[in-house]
C-alpha positions as CSV (number, residue, x, y, z in Angstrom):
1,Q,133.3,185.0,-20.4
2,V,136.9,185.4,-19.3
3,Q,138.4,188.7,-18.2
4,L,142.1,189.3,-18.5
5,V,144.1,192.1,-16.7
6,E,147.7,192.8,-17.7
7,S,150.3,194.6,-15.8
8,G,154.0,195.3,-15.7
9,G,154.7,197.2,-18.8
10,G,156.8,200.3,-18.8
11,L,160.0,202.1,-20.1
12,V,163.3,200.3,-19.8
13,Q,166.8,200.7,-21.5
14,A,168.1,198.3,-24.0
15,G,169.6,195.4,-22.2
16,G,167.1,195.7,-19.2
17,S,164.4,193.5,-18.0
18,L,160.6,193.6,-17.4
19,R,158.1,191.1,-16.3
20,L,154.6,191.2,-17.5
21,S,151.7,189.6,-15.7
22,C,148.2,188.6,-16.8
23,A,145.6,187.5,-14.3
24,A,142.5,185.6,-15.7
25,S,139.0,185.6,-14.1
26,G,135.6,184.5,-15.0
27,S,134.9,181.2,-16.8
28,I,138.6,180.1,-16.6
29,F,137.8,176.4,-16.3
30,S,137.7,176.0,-20.1
31,I,141.2,177.6,-20.6
32,N,143.9,175.5,-22.1
33,T,146.4,177.9,-23.6
34,M,147.5,181.2,-22.4
35,G,149.7,183.4,-24.5
36,W,151.4,186.7,-25.1
37,Y,151.2,188.6,-28.3
38,R,152.6,192.0,-29.3
39,Q,151.8,194.8,-31.8
40,A,154.2,197.4,-32.7
41,P,153.0,200.7,-34.5
42,G,152.1,199.9,-38.0
43,E,152.7,196.2,-37.7
44,Q,150.5,193.1,-37.4
45,R,150.0,191.5,-34.0
46,E,152.5,188.8,-33.7
47,L,153.0,185.7,-31.4
48,V,155.6,186.1,-28.5
49,A,155.0,183.0,-26.5
50,V,152.3,180.6,-25.5
51,I,152.0,178.0,-22.6
52,T,149.5,175.2,-22.0
53,N,147.9,174.0,-18.7
54,G,150.5,171.2,-18.8
55,G,153.4,173.7,-19.2
56,S,154.1,173.1,-22.9
57,T,155.4,176.2,-24.5
58,N,156.0,177.7,-27.9
59,Y,158.1,180.8,-28.5
60,A,158.5,183.1,-31.6
61,D,162.1,183.0,-32.9
62,S,162.6,186.7,-31.7
63,A,161.7,185.6,-28.1
64,K,163.8,182.5,-27.9
65,G,166.5,182.7,-25.4
66,R,165.5,186.0,-24.0
67,F,162.0,185.7,-22.9
68,T,160.4,183.1,-20.6
69,I,156.7,182.4,-20.3
70,S,155.4,180.8,-17.1
71,R,152.0,180.0,-15.5
72,D,150.7,179.9,-12.0
73,G,147.7,177.7,-12.1
74,A,146.5,178.5,-8.5
75,K,146.6,182.1,-9.4
76,N,145.3,181.8,-12.8
77,T,148.0,184.0,-13.9
78,V,150.6,183.9,-16.8
79,Y,153.8,185.8,-16.8
80,L,156.3,186.9,-19.4
81,Q,159.8,187.5,-18.1
82,M,161.7,189.6,-20.7
83,D,165.4,189.9,-20.5
84,S,167.9,191.5,-22.8
85,L,165.4,193.7,-24.1
86,K,166.1,195.4,-27.5
87,P,164.4,198.6,-28.9
88,E,162.7,196.4,-31.5
89,D,160.9,194.8,-28.6
90,T,159.0,198.0,-28.2
91,A,155.2,197.3,-28.7
92,V,151.9,196.9,-26.9
93,Y,151.8,193.4,-25.3
94,Y,148.6,191.6,-25.1
95,C,147.6,188.6,-23.1
96,A,145.1,186.2,-24.7
97,V,143.6,182.7,-23.6
98,T,142.0,180.0,-25.6
99,T,140.4,176.5,-25.2
100,S,142.7,175.3,-27.9
101,F,145.8,173.4,-27.3
102,R,149.1,175.2,-27.8
103,A,147.5,177.5,-30.4
104,V,149.7,180.1,-32.1
105,N,147.3,181.7,-34.5
106,P,145.8,184.7,-32.8
107,S,142.5,184.1,-34.6
108,V,141.7,181.2,-32.3
109,Y,142.1,183.2,-29.1
110,P,138.6,184.6,-28.2
111,Y,139.7,186.5,-25.1
112,W,142.1,189.4,-24.9
113,G,143.5,191.7,-22.4
114,Q,143.5,195.5,-22.8
115,G,147.4,195.5,-23.6
116,T,150.3,197.0,-21.9
117,L,152.9,199.1,-23.4
118,V,156.5,198.2,-23.3
119,T,159.1,200.8,-24.6
120,V,162.8,199.9,-24.9
121,S,165.0,202.9,-25.4
122,S,168.3,202.6,-27.2
C-alpha cells in the first residue's frame, strides 16, 4: 500500500502561482511514475503532468509552458509548480502513483491522494 498526502492548494488570482506537493509513504519501492491529475466540477478527471523515477515527463497541452512537475527522490515527494494560472485551472488536483512507466491513463494508477482544491479567481 502507498499513502499520498497532498498540500499547497488554495485561492489565487489569475496570473498568480501556486506550488503543490505530494508526499508518498508506505510501499514506495515499487513506484515508477508519479503524476498530477485534476477534476473540475462536472468534468472528468484529466492529466496534468507525470514524471518517472528517471525524470522523464509528460504534460497535458493545457499545462505546457505554465506548469512544471518535479520530483525529490530522497523525500519521496512530487511537486507541481503552477504559474500564470487561469480561471479554467480551477479544479481539485490529485496526486497519483503507479508502477507503470510514464503512464498517462488514470486507470493504471492504483494509488491516489485525497485531492487539494485550487481556485483561480478572475
